[in-house]
N, C-alpha and C positions, 0 to 999 in steps of 0.2 A: 504493500500500500504506500509506503514511503517513496518508493521509486516512481509509482504512478503519479503521486502528488507532485514530485519534483519535475517530472516530464511535463505535466500540465502547466506548471508554473513557468517552466523554461519556454514552452511553446507560446504562452501568452505574452511573455516579455519579448520574445523574438519577433512575433508578429507585430507588436506595437512599435518595435524598433524600426521595422521596415516600412511601416505605414507611410505612404507618401514619398518614400525614398527607395524606389525599386532598384536604382543603380547600385545601392549598397549590397544587394544580393549578388550581383556580378563580382564586386570586390571581394566579398567574403568567400564565395565559391571558388573563384580563380586563385585567391590567396591561399586557401587550404590545399588546393590541388597542387599549387606551385611548391608549397612546403614539402609535400609528399614526393613530388617529382625531383626537387633539388636534393632531398635527403638521400636519394639513391635506393630506397627500399623497394621501389617498383622496377628496378633494373634487372634486365636479363642479358647476360654477356655485355655488361657495361653500357647498356642503353635501355631506357624505359621500355618495358615490354609492349605497352600500348602503341608507342611510336613505332616499334618494330612491326607490329601487326598492321598498322596503317601503311607503312612503307612496303610491306609484302603485297598488300592489296593493290597499291598504286603501281606495282611493277608491270601492270597491263595498261597503264595510262600513258599514252604516247607523249602527252604534254610534259610529263614528269621526267622522262628519260631521253627526250629527243636530242638534247645537246650532249649526251654522254655516249652516243653510238660510235662504235669503231668496229664494224663487222669483220669477223673472221670465222669461217666455217668450211671445213674440208672433209672429204671422205678418205678413209684409210682401209683398204681391203686387207683381210686376213692379218689383222694386228695380233691376233692370238691364234695358235694352232689348235688342232682337234684335242690334243691332250689337255691343254689349258682349259678349253671349253668344258670337257668332261669333268674336270676338277670343280669348276664353277657350278656346273649343273648338279653336283653332288651336295651342294649346300642347300639345306632345307629352308624353304621360304614358306611362311604361314599363308593360309588361304583367306584370312579375313581381309576385307576391303577397307581402304582408307575412307574416312569421312569425306564425301564429295563436296566440292565447292563450285564456284561460278565457272571456273575455267578447266576444272579437272574432275574426272569421274571414271568409275570402273577400273580403278587402279589398286595395287597393293604395294606398299613401301616396306622394305626390310633393310634397316640401317645397321651397319656394323658399329659396335661388336658386342653389345651387352647380352644379346640372346644367341650368340654364336658359340659353338663348341670350340675347344682348343684347336682341333684339326681344321675347322672352318676358318678360324682366325689366321692360322698359318697359311692356308690357301690364299686368303686375301692379301696377306703380307707379300707372299711370293709373286702373285699375279700383279699386284700394284707396283712393285718394284720393276718388274719386266715392262709394264706399260710406261712407267715414268722414263726409263732409259730409252725406249723406242720413241717416245714423244719428244725427248730432248734432241735426238738425232734428226727428227723430221723438221723441227722449227729452229734448230741451231741455238738453243738457249738452255741454260741450267735451270732445272725445275726442282722445287721443294714441295714436300707434302703440306697441304693447307690444314692447319689446326691439328686435330687429333686423327686425321685421315679417316673420316667417316664414309668409307666407300659404301654405296647404297645400291640395292637392287630395286628396280621398278618393274612391276608386272602389269601389262595392259590386257584386260580381260574382254575379249569379244567385241560385239557391235557397240558403237558409240563410246568406246574407251577413248580418252582424249586428254591432252594438256594444251590448251589453246594459247595463242600468241602472247608472249611475255618476254621480259628480260629477267635475269637473276638479280637478287637483292643488291649485291655490291657491284656497282657499275664501274669495274676496274678491268682494264685490258691486261693487267698483270696476272689475272686469274685465268688459268687454262683448264677447260673442262674436256672430259672424254666420255663418250657413251659407247659401250661395246655390246653388241648383240650376243646374248648368252644362249637364248633359246627362241626358236621361231616355229610357230605352228599356224598354218593357214596363211591368208593374205594379211600381213601386218602393215601398219601405217609407217611411212618414212619419218625421218626427222626433217623438218623444213626450216630454212633460215632465210632471212631477208638481207639483201645488200643495202648499201646506203641510199639507193634509188628505189627501194621497196620491191625490187625484183625477187621472186621466190625461187630458192634452190632446194630441191628434194634429194635427200640421201637415203637410198634403199639398202637394207641390211640382209645379209646372210649371216649365219652363226660364225662368230670370229671377226666380223667386220666392225669398223668403228667410225665414229664421227668425232673430229677434234674441233673445238670452237671456243671462243670467248663468250661464255654465257651471260656475263654482265654487260657486255657492249654489243651483243648481237640479238636481234629479235628472232625468236625461234618458237616452234611448236611441234607437238605430235597431233596431227589432225584427226578428227573423228574417224573411227574404223567402221567398215560396213560388212565385216565378216563375223557372223555369230560364233563361229568355231575357232576364231583366231586367238593366239596368245603370243604376246611380245614381252620377253624378259630381257632387260638390259642391266648392265652394271655401269654406274656413274661414279666418277672420281674427279675431284678438283685438285689441281696443283697450282703453284704460283711461281713466277719468275722473280719475285721480290721476297727475299728471306725475312724481311721485317714483318710482312703480313702474317707469316707463319707464327710469329710470336705475339700477335695482337688478337686477343680473344674477340674483340668487337668485329673483326673481319673474318676470323676463322670459323665462327659459328653464326647462325641466324635463327629466326623464328621457325623456319621450315625444318631445320635440324632439331629444334626443341620438340616440335610436335611430330617429328619423324614422318614428314610428308602427309600428315593426317591420319597416321596409324596409331599414334599414342593418345588414346581417348582420355586417359587420366590427365595428361598435361593440358589438353584442349579444354576440358571441363574446368580445371583449376584456373586457367587464365580467364575464362568467362565468369566464373564465380568471383574472382578478384575484382574485375571491373564492376560487377553488380554491387558488391559489398562496399567498395570505395565510393562509388557514386551515391549509394543509399545513405551512407554516413555523412558525407559532405553535403548532400542535398538536405538532409534533416537539419543539420546545424545551420546551414545558410538560408533555410526557409525558401527553397526554390519554388514551392507551390504558390507562394505569394506573387510570383512573376506573372504578368499578364501575357497572353498569347500574342497580343499586338506588338508589344515591345520585343518579344522573343522572335517574331517573324522579321521585324526590322533588323535585329541583330544578325540573324542567320543570313539574310540577304546581303548585308554588308560584308560578312565574313566570307561568303562564297565568292563575292567579287574581289575581295582583297587577296585571297589565297591564289586566285587565278592570275590577276592582272599586275599586282605589285612585283612579284618575282619575274614576270614576263617582260615588263617594261622598265623596271628600276633596279639598278645595281646598288643595293643598300649596304652590302657587306655583311648583312645579317642573315640568319636562318640557313636553310640548306641551299638557297638559291634556285630552288626548283618550283616551277609553276605546277598547278594541278587542275584538271578540268572540273567544271561544275557538275557534270553528270556523275563522275566517279565520286566526288565528294558528297553528293546527295545520297549515293549508295552507302558510303561509309556512315553518314549521319543516320540513315534508317537502320543499319545494322547495329549501331551503338544504342539506338533507342530500343530495339528489340532486346538486346542483351541486358540493358538496365531496367527494362519494363517501365520506362519513364520518358515522356516526351520532353518535358522541361529539363530534367536532370541530364538526360542523354544529349540534348542539344547543347547545353553548357559544357559538358564533358568533351563533345566533339569540337566545339569552338576553341577551347583551351589548347588542344593538341594541334589543330591545324594552324592556329595563329602562332603557336610557338615555333612551328616549322618555318614561319616567315620572319619572326622578330627576335627569336632568341639568338644567343651567340652561336656561330657555326660549330664550334668545338662541342657544343651540347647536342645539336640536332643533325649534323651532317652524317651521311652514311656512305660516303665513298672517299 
């Protein structure tokens, strides 16, 4: 009863405090979220996990990455021999599908190495080293393993399996990706890449064939498949020509690593719950429900225009320096509203993070 009495008293004082001063709601909400953000307790691999989630979604937004493109994408036939492929095929891949999202569905992700046996780990180490040495010979550069060398299997199951046009999260040409076909059944989709003029190049695979490319500076996709009985299993590994990146956790891991391509249900649910709880607490303290929809709509309109046009036309030296499209940002806004179960709180949560991408120090929000 004492807690109930205290809460009623707090709510009454809070609502009286904001009466006629709705702008104070913005100050309190953004201030509390800023404290959490600045403290680092929301960080994942040295960057706020919400910021990482937004950046991952925006990797399909041409406006965000258009100035970062430096396409490189080539086919390499028979990069691995039959013996290598048999070893890789011996690694047990689970059957459960990833959680589908907007650009990717009917896939399974199996990331090295927590659920691998010791023999499977040894196979990955041997094959990875063989690939690294061959890759170095092809491009004439020294390559290093990126981060903890999380070599990853991706399986595309049957009709409509896909991973639509995107660039990888870190838009760095020093990161070199390789995809090797481990198992092919039926008519599988190719890997497609775009050159600087948006011309599409398709790379078709047989077992042992590979594609080498800069995933962070090349627009690429696995287009929807039309064969019900097809199965496409590939091994993906990332290397870097810059040894400094290997030592920087911010670049060697990303949100896709953390959720294991959508296969780690526990981590996905944990991130969603964290957003819900953080917004609920801050919304309660700041009295977000006292905010009128009229003012909220004006704020959202201004924010959507700012995050698109300020980085596009003004070099302020602040933020990530990246513009982002209104349509993609509206999608992010709606997703956050769904996660928070709150129109007003979700809107302010969205506004804080997209505005921070424009006005905070680059060292805080940049991701390349």
